[in-house]
C-alpha positions in Angstrom: 0.3 -0.1 -0.3 2.7 2.4 0.5 4.9 1.7 -2.6 6.0 3.6 -5.4 6.7 0.2 -8.0 4.1 -0.7 -9.6 5.0 -4.1 -10.2 5.2 -4.5 -6.3 1.4 -2.7 -5.7 0.0 -5.3 -8.8 1.6 -8.2 -6.8 0.6 -7.4 -3.6 -2.7 -5.8 -4.7 -3.4 -9.6 -6.3 -1.8 -12.1 -3.1 -3.8 -9.9 -1.2 -7.2 -10.3 -3.0 -6.5 -13.8 -3.6 -5.9 -15.2 -0.3 -8.9 -12.8 1.0 -11.1 -14.2 -1.3 -9.5 -17.8 -0.1 -10.8 -16.8 3.8 -13.8 -15.6 3.0 -15.1 -18.2 1.0 -13.9 -21.0 3.3 -15.4 -19.0 6.3 -19.1 -19.1 4.4 -18.2 -22.6 4.0 -17.5 -23.3 8.0 -20.3 -21.1 8.9 -22.3 -23.5 6.5 -21.6 -26.6 8.5 -21.6 -25.3 12.2 -25.7 -24.5 12.0 -28.8 -27.4 12.2 -30.1 -28.6 9.0 -33.7 -27.2 9.7 -31.7 -23.7 10.6 -28.4 -23.8 7.8 -30.4 -21.5 5.2 -31.5 -18.8 7.7 -28.5 -18.8 9.8 -26.3 -18.9 6.9 -27.7 -15.5 4.7 -27.8 -14.2 8.2 -24.4 -14.2 9.4 -24.0 -13.3 5.0 -25.8 -10.4 4.9 -24.2 -9.5 8.1 -20.6 -9.6 7.2 -22.0 -7.5 3.5 -22.8 -4.9 6.0 -19.6 -5.0 7.5 -18.1 -4.5 4.8 -20.5 -2.0 3.4 -19.1 0.2 7.0 -15.5 -0.3 7.0 -15.2 2.1 4.1 -16.2 4.7 6.1 -13.8 3.6 9.0 -10.9 2.4 6.8 -10.9 5.8 4.3 -10.7 7.8 7.3 -8.3 6.1 9.2 -6.1 5.9 6.1 -6.4 9.7 5.7 -5.9 10.6 9.4 -3.4 7.9 10.7 -1.4 6.3 7.0 -1.0 3.0 5.3 0.4 1.0 7.9 -2.6 2.1 10.3 -4.6 0.9 7.9 -3.4 -2.2 7.3 -3.2 -2.9 11.0 -6.7 -2.9 11.6 -7.5 -5.0 8.8 -5.0 -7.7 9.8 -6.3 -7.4 13.4 -9.7 -8.1 12.3 -8.7 -10.9 10.5 -6.4 -12.1 12.9 -9.6 -11.8 15.4 -11.7 -13.6 13.3 -8.9 -16.7 12.9 -8.8 -16.7 16.9 -12.1 -16.5 17.3 -12.9 -19.8 14.8 -9.7 -21.4 16.5 -10.3 -21.3 19.7 -14.4 -21.4 20.0 -15.8 -23.1 16.8 -16.4 -26.4 16.7 -14.0 -28.9 14.2 -16.2 -29.9 11.7 -13.2 -32.2 10.0 -13.9 -36.0 9.1 -17.3 -35.1 10.9 -21.1 -35.5 10.0 -23.6 -33.0 10.6 -24.7 -34.7 13.3 -22.3 -35.1 15.6 -21.1 -31.6 14.7 -24.4 -30.4 15.9 -25.6 -32.3 19.2 -25.4 -30.4 22.4 -22.4 -32.8 23.4 -20.7 -32.7 20.3 -19.1 -28.8 20.9 -14.9 -29.6 20.2 
């Protein structure tokens, strides 16, 4: 974000976009796995709608931060948000790999 090299801006912009898209898609797939079948479509669409609202609000937070504190501060906020989500899922989210939906969604199925 603070580079003056067009090549570096393009490479790191591409890498950021690719990683962001993979993270987003993986996160939405995970969300669909943790909801019980009878609630899955409503819960998944609700969480997706909230994520889109948060995305729509981000320019109103990040652009003023960019103008007042600079590029490094803006990227630090983005990184912090991604780290918080990753830690939240790692610590609080149920493990779903290799488990049936019934096991993931049972009251005793927690972690």
